[in-house]
KOLMARTOR-38882 format. One record per residue (C-alpha): residue number from 1; residue in three letters; x, y, z. Coordinates in nm, 4 decimals, padded with zeros to 6 digits, m for minus. Layout:
% KOLMARTOR-38882
<node><n>NUM</n><res>Ala</res><east>X</east><north>Y</north><up>Z</up></node>
...
//
This chain:
% KOLMARTOR-38882
<node><n>1</n><res>Unk</res><east>03.7304</east><north>14.2816</north><up>06.5901</up></node>
<node><n>2</n><res>Unk</res><east>03.6015</east><north>13.9766</north><up>06.4011</up></node>
<node><n>3</n><res>Unk</res><east>03.9383</east><north>13.8083</north><up>06.3489</up></node>
<node><n>4</n><res>Unk</res><east>04.2856</east><north>13.8201</north><up>06.5058</up></node>
<node><n>5</n><res>Unk</res><east>04.4948</east><north>14.1060</north><up>06.3720</up></node>
<node><n>6</n><res>Unk</res><east>04.8701</east><north>14.1128</north><up>06.4181</up></node>
<node><n>7</n><res>Unk</res><east>05.0736</east><north>14.4304</north><up>06.4200</up></node>
<node><n>8</n><res>Unk</res><east>05.4079</east><north>14.4021</north><up>06.2404</up></node>
<node><n>9</n><res>Unk</res><east>05.6648</east><north>14.6816</north><up>06.2657</up></node>
<node><n>10</n><res>Unk</res><east>05.9642</east><north>14.6712</north><up>06.0318</up></node>
<node><n>11</n><res>Unk</res><east>06.2582</east><north>14.8145</north><up>06.2251</up></node>
<node><n>12</n><res>Unk</res><east>06.5684</east><north>14.6630</north><up>06.0697</up></node>
<node><n>13</n><res>Unk</res><east>06.6755</east><north>14.9475</north><up>05.8441</up></node>
<node><n>14</n><res>Unk</res><east>07.0189</east><north>15.1029</north><up>05.8715</up></node>
<node><n>15</n><res>Unk</res><east>06.8829</east><north>15.4595</north><up>05.9154</up></node>
<node><n>16</n><res>Unk</res><east>07.1665</east><north>15.5957</north><up>05.7003</up></node>
<node><n>17</n><res>Unk</res><east>06.9855</east><north>15.9152</north><up>05.6012</up></node>
<node><n>18</n><res>Unk</res><east>06.8888</east><north>15.9879</north><up>05.9617</up></node>
<node><n>19</n><res>Unk</res><east>07.2391</east><north>15.9251</north><up>06.0936</up></node>
<node><n>20</n><res>Unk</res><east>07.1035</east><north>15.7540</north><up>06.4054</up></node>
<node><n>21</n><res>Unk</res><east>06.8659</east><north>15.4686</north><up>06.4778</up></node>
<node><n>22</n><res>Unk</res><east>06.5158</east><north>15.5804</north><up>06.3853</up></node>
<node><n>23</n><res>Unk</res><east>06.3539</east><north>15.3306</north><up>06.6209</up></node>
<node><n>24</n><res>Unk</res><east>06.5179</east><north>15.5038</north><up>06.9186</up></node>
<node><n>25</n><res>Unk</res><east>06.4729</east><north>15.8598</north><up>06.7916</up></node>
<node><n>26</n><res>Unk</res><east>06.3038</east><north>16.0704</north><up>07.0582</up></node>
<node><n>27</n><res>Unk</res><east>05.9901</east><north>16.2546</north><up>06.9506</up></node>
<node><n>28</n><res>Unk</res><east>05.7785</east><north>16.4120</north><up>07.2208</up></node>
<node><n>29</n><res>Unk</res><east>05.9704</east><north>16.2332</north><up>07.4943</up></node>
<node><n>30</n><res>Unk</res><east>05.9277</east><north>15.8821</north><up>07.3604</up></node>
<node><n>31</n><res>Unk</res><east>06.1235</east><north>15.6634</north><up>07.1153</up></node>
<node><n>32</n><res>Unk</res><east>05.9477</east><north>15.6242</north><up>06.7804</up></node>
<node><n>33</n><res>Unk</res><east>05.9274</east><north>15.2464</north><up>06.8066</up></node>
<node><n>34</n><res>Unk</res><east>05.7681</east><north>15.2655</north><up>07.1507</up></node>
<node><n>35</n><res>Unk</res><east>05.5225</east><north>15.5264</north><up>07.0258</up></node>
<node><n>36</n><res>Unk</res><east>05.4158</east><north>15.3130</north><up>06.7295</up></node>
<node><n>37</n><res>Unk</res><east>05.3868</east><north>14.9955</north><up>06.9355</up></node>
<node><n>38</n><res>Unk</res><east>05.1725</east><north>15.1762</north><up>07.1931</up></node>
<node><n>39</n><res>Unk</res><east>04.9361</east><north>15.2967</north><up>06.9224</up></node>
<node><n>40</n><res>Unk</res><east>04.9142</east><north>14.9577</north><up>06.7513</up></node>
<node><n>41</n><res>Unk</res><east>04.8300</east><north>14.7859</north><up>07.0781</up></node>
<node><n>42</n><res>Unk</res><east>04.4947</east><north>14.9624</north><up>07.0605</up></node>
<node><n>43</n><res>Unk</res><east>04.4013</east><north>14.7365</north><up>06.7675</up></node>
<node><n>44</n><res>Unk</res><east>04.6575</east><north>14.4574</north><up>06.7237</up></node>
<node><n>45</n><res>Unk</res><east>04.7612</east><north>14.1476</north><up>06.9123</up></node>
<node><n>46</n><res>Unk</res><east>05.0284</east><north>14.0186</north><up>06.8909</up></node>
<node><n>47</n><res>Unk</res><east>05.2785</east><north>14.2923</north><up>06.8125</up></node>
<node><n>48</n><res>Unk</res><east>05.5854</east><north>14.1706</north><up>06.6247</up></node>
<node><n>49</n><res>Unk</res><east>05.8983</east><north>14.3672</north><up>06.5405</up></node>
<node><n>50</n><res>Unk</res><east>06.1108</east><north>14.2508</north><up>06.2479</up></node>
<node><n>51</n><res>Unk</res><east>06.4800</east><north>14.3339</north><up>06.2924</up></node>
<node><n>52</n><res>Unk</res><east>06.7978</east><north>14.1291</north><up>06.2912</up></node>
<node><n>53</n><res>Unk</res><east>06.9802</east><north>14.0659</north><up>06.6174</up></node>
<node><n>54</n><res>Unk</res><east>07.2652</east><north>14.2934</north><up>06.5078</up></node>
<node><n>55</n><res>Unk</res><east>07.0329</east><north>14.5877</north><up>06.4417</up></node>
<node><n>56</n><res>Unk</res><east>07.0256</east><north>14.8977</north><up>06.6595</up></node>
<node><n>57</n><res>Unk</res><east>06.6521</east><north>14.8476</north><up>06.7175</up></node>
<node><n>58</n><res>Unk</res><east>06.7032</east><north>14.4983</north><up>06.8592</up></node>
<node><n>59</n><res>Unk</res><east>06.9891</east><north>14.6142</north><up>07.0806</up></node>
<node><n>60</n><res>Unk</res><east>06.7776</east><north>14.8952</north><up>07.2253</up></node>
<node><n>61</n><res>Unk</res><east>06.4357</east><north>14.7347</north><up>07.2575</up></node>
<node><n>62</n><res>Unk</res><east>06.4675</east><north>14.3550</north><up>07.2701</up></node>
<node><n>63</n><res>Unk</res><east>06.3763</east><north>14.3537</north><up>07.6388</up></node>
<node><n>64</n><res>Unk</res><east>06.0606</east><north>14.5622</north><up>07.5950</up></node>
<node><n>65</n><res>Unk</res><east>05.7691</east><north>14.3774</north><up>07.7495</up></node>
<node><n>66</n><res>Unk</res><east>05.5089</east><north>14.2187</north><up>07.5276</up></node>
<node><n>67</n><res>Unk</res><east>05.6975</east><north>14.2362</north><up>07.1995</up></node>
<node><n>68</n><res>Unk</res><east>05.7649</east><north>13.9374</north><up>06.9787</up></node>
<node><n>69</n><res>Unk</res><east>06.0761</east><north>13.9623</north><up>06.7635</up></node>
<node><n>70</n><res>Unk</res><east>06.1388</east><north>13.8110</north><up>06.4227</up></node>
<node><n>71</n><res>Unk</res><east>06.5139</east><north>13.8181</north><up>06.3680</up></node>
<node><n>72</n><res>Unk</res><east>06.5629</east><north>13.5780</north><up>06.0779</up></node>
<node><n>73</n><res>Unk</res><east>06.4992</east><north>13.8070</north><up>05.7817</up></node>
<node><n>74</n><res>Unk</res><east>06.7540</east><north>13.7522</north><up>05.5054</up></node>
<node><n>75</n><res>Unk</res><east>07.0262</east><north>14.0220</north><up>05.5232</up></node>
<node><n>76</n><res>Unk</res><east>07.0244</east><north>14.2580</north><up>05.2279</up></node>
<node><n>77</n><res>Unk</res><east>06.6694</east><north>14.1804</north><up>05.1202</up></node>
<node><n>78</n><res>Unk</res><east>06.5294</east><north>14.5142</north><up>05.2386</up></node>
<node><n>79</n><res>Unk</res><east>06.1684</east><north>14.5840</north><up>05.3327</up></node>
<node><n>80</n><res>Unk</res><east>06.0388</east><north>14.3064</north><up>05.1085</up></node>
<node><n>81</n><res>Unk</res><east>06.2454</east><north>14.0467</north><up>05.2924</up></node>
<node><n>82</n><res>Unk</res><east>06.1356</east><north>14.1892</north><up>05.6260</up></node>
<node><n>83</n><res>Unk</res><east>05.7708</east><north>14.1846</north><up>05.5181</up></node>
<node><n>84</n><res>Unk</res><east>05.8012</east><north>13.8213</north><up>05.4097</up></node>
<node><n>85</n><res>Unk</res><east>05.9608</east><north>13.7279</north><up>05.7434</up></node>
<node><n>86</n><res>Unk</res><east>05.6930</east><north>13.9073</north><up>05.9447</up></node>
<node><n>87</n><res>Unk</res><east>05.4051</east><north>13.7506</north><up>05.7531</up></node>
<node><n>88</n><res>Unk</res><east>05.5676</east><north>13.4074</north><up>05.7765</up></node>
<node><n>89</n><res>Unk</res><east>05.5708</east><north>13.4474</north><up>06.1539</up></node>
<node><n>90</n><res>Unk</res><east>05.2053</east><north>13.5553</north><up>06.1567</up></node>
<node><n>91</n><res>Unk</res><east>05.1079</east><north>13.2531</north><up>05.9455</up></node>
<node><n>92</n><res>Unk</res><east>05.3033</east><north>13.0202</north><up>06.1748</up></node>
<node><n>93</n><res>Unk</res><east>05.1011</east><north>13.1536</north><up>06.4689</up></node>
<node><n>94</n><res>Unk</res><east>04.7693</east><north>13.1154</north><up>06.2821</up></node>
<node><n>95</n><res>Unk</res><east>04.7078</east><north>13.4889</north><up>06.2607</up></node>
<node><n>96</n><res>Unk</res><east>04.5410</east><north>13.5428</north><up>05.9217</up></node>
<node><n>97</n><res>Unk</res><east>04.5736</east><north>13.9203</north><up>05.8857</up></node>
<node><n>98</n><res>Unk</res><east>04.8373</east><north>14.1754</north><up>05.9844</up></node>
<node><n>99</n><res>Unk</res><east>04.8770</east><north>14.5500</north><up>05.9786</up></node>
<node><n>100</n><res>Unk</res><east>05.2307</east><north>14.6271</north><up>05.8633</up></node>
<node><n>101</n><res>Unk</res><east>05.4153</east><north>14.9560</north><up>05.9053</up></node>
<node><n>102</n><res>Unk</res><east>05.7663</east><north>15.0946</north><up>05.9226</up></node>
<node><n>103</n><res>Unk</res><east>05.9205</east><north>15.2218</north><up>06.2437</up></node>
<node><n>104</n><res>Unk</res><east>05.9442</east><north>15.5790</north><up>06.1096</up></node>
<node><n>105</n><res>Unk</res><east>05.5757</east><north>15.6816</north><up>06.1155</up></node>
<node><n>106</n><res>Unk</res><east>05.5392</east><north>15.8861</north><up>06.4361</up></node>
<node><n>107</n><res>Unk</res><east>05.1966</east><north>16.0284</north><up>06.3474</up></node>
<node><n>108</n><res>Unk</res><east>05.0363</east><north>15.6898</north><up>06.2860</up></node>
<node><n>109</n><res>Unk</res><east>04.6962</east><north>15.6383</north><up>06.4510</up></node>
<node><n>110</n><res>Unk</res><east>04.4917</east><north>15.3283</north><up>06.5189</up></node>
<node><n>111</n><res>Unk</res><east>04.2205</east><north>15.4875</north><up>06.3023</up></node>
<node><n>112</n><res>Unk</res><east>04.4408</east><north>15.4105</north><up>06.0016</up></node>
<node><n>113</n><res>Unk</res><east>04.4261</east><north>15.0418</north><up>06.0880</up></node>
<node><n>114</n><res>Unk</res><east>04.0461</east><north>15.0640</north><up>06.1085</up></node>
<node><n>115</n><res>Unk</res><east>04.0126</east><north>15.2312</north><up>05.7694</up></node>
<node><n>116</n><res>Unk</res><east>04.2363</east><north>14.9795</north><up>05.5943</up></node>
<node><n>117</n><res>Unk</res><east>04.0795</east><north>14.6787</north><up>05.7615</up></node>
<node><n>118</n><res>Unk</res><east>03.7350</east><north>14.8019</north><up>05.6570</up></node>
<node><n>119</n><res>Unk</res><east>03.8570</east><north>14.7987</north><up>05.2958</up></node>
<node><n>120</n><res>Unk</res><east>03.9760</east><north>14.4358</north><up>05.3014</up></node>
<node><n>121</n><res>Unk</res><east>03.7584</east><north>14.2365</north><up>05.0647</up></node>
<node><n>122</n><res>Unk</res><east>03.7215</east><north>13.8602</north><up>05.0602</up></node>
<node><n>123</n><res>Unk</res><east>03.9443</east><north>13.8290</north><up>04.7530</up></node>
<node><n>124</n><res>Unk</res><east>04.2054</east><north>14.0876</north><up>04.8525</up></node>
<node><n>125</n><res>Unk</res><east>04.5577</east><north>13.9908</north><up>04.9490</up></node>
<node><n>126</n><res>Unk</res><east>04.6330</east><north>14.3387</north><up>05.0785</up></node>
<node><n>127</n><res>Unk</res><east>04.4921</east><north>14.6854</north><up>05.1403</up></node>
<node><n>128</n><res>Unk</res><east>04.7428</east><north>14.9652</north><up>05.0829</up></node>
<node><n>129</n><res>Unk</res><east>04.7113</east><north>15.3222</north><up>05.2097</up></node>
<node><n>130</n><res>Unk</res><east>04.7458</east><north>15.5956</north><up>04.9480</up></node>
<node><n>131</n><res>Unk</res><east>04.7615</east><north>15.9729</north><up>04.9615</up></node>
<node><n>132</n><res>Unk</res><east>04.7815</east><north>16.2381</north><up>04.6911</up></node>
<node><n>133</n><res>Unk</res><east>05.1487</east><north>16.1651</north><up>04.6242</up></node>
<node><n>134</n><res>Unk</res><east>05.1906</east><north>15.7885</north><up>04.6309</up></node>
<node><n>135</n><res>Unk</res><east>05.0928</east><north>15.4510</north><up>04.7698</up></node>
<node><n>136</n><res>Unk</res><east>05.2346</east><north>15.3298</north><up>05.0997</up></node>
<node><n>137</n><res>Unk</res><east>05.2976</east><north>14.9551</north><up>05.1008</up></node>
<node><n>138</n><res>Unk</res><east>05.4428</east><north>14.9879</north><up>05.4506</up></node>
<node><n>139</n><res>Unk</res><east>05.1161</east><north>15.1243</north><up>05.5844</up></node>
<node><n>140</n><res>Unk</res><east>04.8974</east><north>14.8361</north><up>05.4863</up></node>
<node><n>141</n><res>Unk</res><east>04.6943</east><north>14.5300</north><up>05.5784</up></node>
<node><n>142</n><res>Unk</res><east>04.8257</east><north>14.1983</north><up>05.4447</up></node>
<node><n>143</n><res>Unk</res><east>04.6939</east><north>13.8451</north><up>05.4642</up></node>
<node><n>144</n><res>Unk</res><east>04.9554</east><north>13.6169</north><up>05.6112</up></node>
<node><n>145</n><res>Unk</res><east>04.8751</east><north>13.3663</north><up>05.3364</up></node>
<node><n>146</n><res>Unk</res><east>05.0885</east><north>13.5894</north><up>05.1087</up></node>
<node><n>147</n><res>Unk</res><east>05.4009</east><north>13.4930</north><up>05.3016</up></node>
<node><n>148</n><res>Unk</res><east>05.5019</east><north>13.1967</north><up>05.0863</up></node>
<node><n>149</n><res>Unk</res><east>05.4637</east><north>13.3935</north><up>04.7651</up></node>
<node><n>150</n><res>Unk</res><east>05.6700</east><north>13.6847</north><up>04.8967</up></node>
<node><n>151</n><res>Unk</res><east>05.9371</east><north>13.4517</north><up>05.0319</up></node>
<node><n>152</n><res>Unk</res><east>05.9639</east><north>13.2910</north><up>04.6886</up></node>
<node><n>153</n><res>Unk</res><east>06.0054</east><north>13.6312</north><up>04.5244</up></node>
<node><n>154</n><res>Unk</res><east>06.2817</east><north>13.7250</north><up>04.7687</up></node>
<node><n>155</n><res>Unk</res><east>06.4561</east><north>13.3927</north><up>04.7087</up></node>
<node><n>156</n><res>Unk</res><east>06.4422</east><north>13.4676</north><up>04.3359</up></node>
<node><n>157</n><res>Unk</res><east>06.6235</east><north>13.7969</north><up>04.3849</up></node>
<node><n>158</n><res>Unk</res><east>06.3330</east><north>14.0423</north><up>04.3918</up></node>
<node><n>159</n><res>Unk</res><east>06.3924</east><north>14.3376</north><up>04.6232</up></node>
<node><n>160</n><res>Unk</res><east>06.1278</east><north>14.5840</north><up>04.5044</up></node>
<node><n>161</n><res>Unk</res><east>05.8257</east><north>14.5975</north><up>04.7293</up></node>
<node><n>162</n><res>Unk</res><east>05.6088</east><north>14.7637</north><up>04.4668</up></node>
<node><n>163</n><res>Unk</res><east>05.6978</east><north>14.4916</north><up>04.2173</up></node>
<node><n>164</n><res>Unk</res><east>05.5824</east><north>14.2298</north><up>04.4674</up></node>
<node><n>165</n><res>Unk</res><east>05.2434</east><north>14.4007</north><up>04.4846</up></node>
<node><n>166</n><res>Unk</res><east>05.1976</east><north>14.3211</north><up>04.1161</up></node>
<node><n>167</n><res>Unk</res><east>05.1817</east><north>13.9548</north><up>04.2181</up></node>
<node><n>168</n><res>Unk</res><east>04.8960</east><north>14.0194</north><up>04.4614</up></node>
<node><n>169</n><res>Unk</res><east>04.5327</east><north>14.1292</north><up>04.4599</up></node>
<node><n>170</n><res>Unk</res><east>04.5632</east><north>14.4754</north><up>04.6129</up></node>
<node><n>171</n><res>Unk</res><east>04.2955</east><north>14.7225</north><up>04.7155</up></node>
<node><n>172</n><res>Unk</res><east>04.4176</east><north>15.0810</north><up>04.7530</up></node>
<node><n>173</n><res>Unk</res><east>04.2436</east><north>15.3097</north><up>05.0007</up></node>
<node><n>174</n><res>Unk</res><east>04.2710</east><north>15.6881</north><up>05.0197</up></node>
<node><n>175</n><res>Unk</res><east>04.2914</east><north>15.7575</north><up>05.3904</up></node>
<node><n>176</n><res>Unk</res><east>04.1007</east><north>16.0405</north><up>05.5539</up></node>
<node><n>177</n><res>Unk</res><east>04.4071</east><north>16.1906</north><up>05.7235</up></node>
<node><n>178</n><res>Unk</res><east>04.7291</east><north>16.1789</north><up>05.5165</up></node>
<node><n>179</n><res>Unk</res><east>04.9367</east><north>16.2975</north><up>05.8139</up></node>
<node><n>180</n><res>Unk</res><east>04.9083</east><north>15.9440</north><up>05.9517</up></node>
<node><n>181</n><res>Unk</res><east>05.1421</east><north>15.8405</north><up>05.6692</up></node>
<node><n>182</n><res>Unk</res><east>05.4179</east><north>16.0907</north><up>05.7496</up></node>
<node><n>183</n><res>Unk</res><east>05.7617</east><north>15.9296</north><up>05.7275</up></node>
<node><n>184</n><res>Unk</res><east>06.0636</east><north>16.0536</north><up>05.9217</up></node>
<node><n>185</n><res>Unk</res><east>06.3662</east><north>15.9503</north><up>05.7165</up></node>
<node><n>186</n><res>Unk</res><east>06.6185</east><north>16.2286</north><up>05.7696</up></node>
<node><n>187</n><res>Unk</res><east>06.6992</east><north>16.5046</north><up>06.0217</up></node>
<node><n>188</n><res>Unk</res><east>06.5187</east><north>16.7622</north><up>05.8091</up></node>
<node><n>189</n><res>Unk</res><east>06.1979</east><north>16.5617</north><up>05.8451</up></node>
<node><n>190</n><res>Unk</res><east>06.2243</east><north>16.5858</north><up>06.2227</up></node>
<node><n>191</n><res>Unk</res><east>06.2952</east><north>16.9588</north><up>06.1990</up></node>
<node><n>192</n><res>Unk</res><east>05.9928</east><north>17.0017</north><up>05.9733</up></node>
<node><n>193</n><res>Unk</res><east>05.7615</east><north>16.8357</north><up>06.2244</up></node>
<node><n>194</n><res>Unk</res><east>05.8865</east><north>17.0640</north><up>06.4981</up></node>
<node><n>195</n><res>Unk</res><east>05.8860</east><north>17.3751</north><up>06.2774</up></node>
<node><n>196</n><res>Unk</res><east>05.5275</east><north>17.3200</north><up>06.1658</up></node>
<node><n>197</n><res>Unk</res><east>05.4287</east><north>17.2343</north><up>06.5225</up></node>
<node><n>198</n><res>Unk</res><east>05.2635</east><north>16.9154</north><up>06.4036</up></node>
<node><n>199</n><res>Unk</res><east>05.1358</east><north>16.7440</north><up>06.7157</up></node>
<node><n>200</n><res>Unk</res><east>05.3338</east><north>16.4307</north><up>06.7870</up></node>
<node><n>201</n><res>Unk</res><east>05.1050</east><north>16.2058</north><up>06.9941</up></node>
//
């Protein structure tokens, strides 16, 4: 790897649709957050988890070895606020580039990081994964230099992550395996993975 690459996992969501903390949800004998962190460690250092101290994820995993926590995201600012907080931390530690994902992507592979990083051009602020249905701004490479701009948007009341992308130079990459982008947001998503016998790593 030619430059330091942070891994940032956004884990502060309320998991209302799931009905239980997604970070701790057991899939294949391992909590989702642990599974994602293990995979990201193949490519990223440091690994940072963004979640407030009153979140279920922080309560369950704050003592996990080797994780850095960012707990100062502004409450109520959603994924955009969490992204801004994570990139601010990366910039403060002189890490220029970060792979960012949500905690609910149990089929994520390090190969996704490789494909997105390969698409990062000199003038790009971000590289976003896309599949046939939509773009995935929480499966993406971001330059930490975007942190100040995103923080300013959040301070101005913006909460829409896709709207923030309009303020950036973004390269969108169609990934070779769309299953990497599978989100688990509700109990039926978990049932679907098990029903279809999709291999959870």
